[in-house]
Structures are given as C-alpha cells and as structure tokens.
Phi, psi and omega in degrees: 000128183282146181239128181294149173291339179279074188283143156036143180243284187200181184182184179191181191256159178231299182287314179297333179301321182293348183262015186305329180289346177063042182299136185286137175284148178295344183266000185305326189271359188258357183302321185289344185267002181276098182240355188296136177289346181258023186296345178283352181283151186291342183270012172301142183265348185232165182231112182293345184247020179303328181299330185295331179293325177291329181290345180293325180281156182206149173266006177283129179299146180299317182260064177240162178295327178296323178296322176302312181297316179294324180289326174298320176297321179295321177300315179298319178300315183284333172297320178293319178298315180296318181298332179267010175103003178073211178231155180277157178290145177259123181303122182265061187257341184205160180273085179288146179202176183308130179102344180286150171231110191208143179303332181289349176289335180298305177296331177295315178300315181298318180297316181291330177291318182299319182276359176085010180276336180235129180290148178302329182294345179290340176077175180249123177203178179269002185272127172271083185265190183293335177291316178293320178302313179295323180292318178296318179298319178298315177302314181298317179299320180292342181249012177069027181254155177302128184275071180262353178078358182264142180273087178262186186304309185290327177293316176300315183298314179295322183290331184265011166289131186293157178297325179297317179292320177297322177298314178299321178298316179297317182296317179292317180292331175299320177296319177299317179298314182297328180290327188247334185302132178081002182249359189272351179105177182271342180217114185202167175248130179241132170250116174266111190296307181298328179278349185048059188215146178241133174244134167257118189245137177216126179054046175062033177218138176282116180262337175218142174225131186234139168290142183227167171237126182244184189292148175295167180301323181267003176219068194287144171288127184277166170289134183225138169224104188210196176224133178287114184245354184207140170243131177246117177273136183052062187285153162283151174244119175261113185293128175298153181303324181299320179288324177301313183288314187279332188239305189290313181300313176300324179293322179292330177293328180275324185221099182299345180265005185303312182297316180297314182294332182265003180059041177254129181246150181257140178227136177284167179304332180275002177094354180282145181281143184243135177285121180303333182289348179268359183266140174274099185281357177282350177243180177262017182300331183297341182296344180279351180265162176265127179257113183239124178265131181291156174300154179150180184297332182268357181300139184300337179256003179054240192270339189205148176233136178253115187257149174198152178299131180207127179297338180267357178071022181273164180202178176246152184197169173282177176208145174283348183263068184296336181296338181296335181291343179272359181287151177292311180253106187260054177246081196222006182259180178261021176124328176284170185245118175270138187239126176286143182053043186297335182295328175296317180295316180297319178301319178294318179297322184273011185306320183264007181264110184302139176083005184231057171282180185300320182297314181290325178297313179296323179296323179294323178298318183296335180291334183076003183268141177295119186225105175280140178233123176277126184280122172285136185058069181312138186264126176303141177227137183226126170258114183232169186235103181226124184242002177204134181190175175217133178241014178199150180302127176076002179247102184254125183261137174228146178226165181295128175278072191300324183261013176055045179262354187265352172090005179222123183300330182299340184276354176272077185298326183293343180267006180300134181262000000 
C-alpha cells in the first residue's frame, strides 16, 4: 500500500483522557513482590507492570512546550526502531486474551517488546499471561482504545501499522505541535478532533478532561480558534440547513408527526410560524424555513450550549444521548462538539462571571427557561487536529486519522474491515 509523503496530522485521546485524575490501581503496590521464576506462566495472579497503565495518562496539556520535547524524544525512539527493522506483523486470526496458550502469542510478545509495552524480562513464550495482558492494555490506552486486554479487530489494526508509518505520523504531528504549542494562552479549552477529547487548561496543566463526540467523516468538525463568549442554559436548537435536508425532510416523509413529537416548530423568513401539514415534504422546499426545537429533555443540545464566534457556525453542547460517549469511535455529530459532563466544563468557564456559580447554574437548568449568559473574560477555545504525541518519557500516543489528513490509509483505524 503506497503512503503519501504528506504524512499525518493530529489526534488525541479518549480512554486515557478519562484517567486524567490518575487514580491509583489496587495493583500498584504488588510489583515488587513478583519474584517467582514461573512468572511467565499464564496463571500468575499479579502483574508487575500494572503501574504502567496509569503512567499512560497525564495532566500535561497536549499543546505544551513539554509535549514538544517529549514528542521529539518519541521521534528519536521510532527512528531507532525503524533503523533496526521495525516490528513484525501480528497474525490477526483470533481474539487472544488472558489465559490463552497459542503460538500466535509469540509474535505478539515480540511486537509489544519492540514498542516498549512489554519488558524484555517477560521472555518469549506461547502464554498470554498477566504480563502480556498488562502490555496489551497499555498499548490500547496509548492508542485510545478500550483497555480490555483482548486482541480484537481494532487492536490488531492499530498494532499492525508499520513502524515507518508511525514514525511519519509522529514527524508530521511534531510540526503541528511546534506551530501551536505555547501560543494558546494560560487558560483555554482545547478540542482534539481525532481523540474526540476536550481539555480545560490552566497554567499549563489540564484541570478537566472530557470525552467528546465530534463530526462524522462527511460532516467534519472544522479547525477553530475563537473565544467562548456565551453560555445558553436550556437552549433552543435551530437545525442547520444541512441537517434539514439530510435528516429532517427524509424523516418527515416517513413520519408526518416527527416534528410535533420532537417539539420542533417551523418559522417563515418573516418570523411567522408555519404549520408542517401545509408543507410539501416530497420536495426540498422546506429547507427555506427555520426549524427550531424548544428547550427540554428531548432538545438536541439538552441543558446547555457553549457559544463562540465561528465562520462555520459550530458550537459545543450537552446531549440527551449520553450513551454515545461509550462508543469506541465517537465521530457521530454533524460538526459540532458534544461534551460529556459538560456542566463541569461550564462551571469552570463561568468562574469569573458574577452570579453564576454551580448552584445558580443548576437552578437555572431546573427552570426550563431559555437563559443566555454573557461570559466575563471570554475563554479561548481551539479545535485542533493532532493524532500523535507524547506527554511522558516512553509513552507515545496515537489516534485514528478519522478525516484522512495524515496521508496514509493505514492510519484510519475506524475504517478497518
């Protein structure tokens, strides 16, 4: 498969993001007691490297000068790996997991050793023991995958991207980092699109990290550099023309009660309300009207909308579909960014806005009334695209190149068949 010289753009984390608090594993204290000569067997009860999974997470902002330095180290590490021949492919023939004994575990062990996820001292054997389990989980965390320790489709796909391609991805993303690191301000919100992740950064430290949902491949979240100037509690949702054409009109053809059931009202250009039953839904004429959804539990933005000037009209918001945050591939919006636990983020944004502490904010939500709040000291917000970086020695992060901006098809993990 040919790889373009225009390598790789950017990414971010999802599963490791949730670990920003760095909660200690119950196994952290047992590493030193592993002395058994048979520790390579699959029936070991402890994992000497459990601590390493916690080390994958970091409170260091993705776009910091320290990240640049760590990513430069990662480039050197991967140059050395490539110079020594890279790593061999792991046969993706079965879902290997803890307790298995299989010849395919041998190449798996070798692959994990080359990337630094499994120590050389673990040895080479056919046993998928607790050491291999911990190494696979570490690998998964570094690639934004669920850390279940099982060798599934997406883990195999990420693992079998060649070292040469990963090196190119790192080199390109290093340039992206150098362009932006240290320029975002002392207090800002960052959305890393490939990682589907939000960081709230203050004084070069991540104080909040949120799982996010970003745009689909055909409805991409754009690059944004702006300032959050408004929070809307219990927002109205005005459907974009693209959603009216692609989603609402087809839904109305199937179910004439869709608008009524969804509490969506139609308005003509002069502001007068229009009865949906008077519209010919067999055409696209309805696209000339404004579709406005009332505040409420079914509102597409749920309890809150985060506004900022944007030529693309995008924003950040809550969602009634909380289950979407549990998906492996969270590229499911029409370009805007849905934020898990968004009320925590809004409270942080409104810190300098008098009269809007968490208690008053929650009380406003309970009223159900549309309430705009002007943000005192607007907070910079950046939507950026980073798919490879490092925020700690020896811990290299890679993410899915969802929008195919990195120049190598192998990096679109979500398209794995």
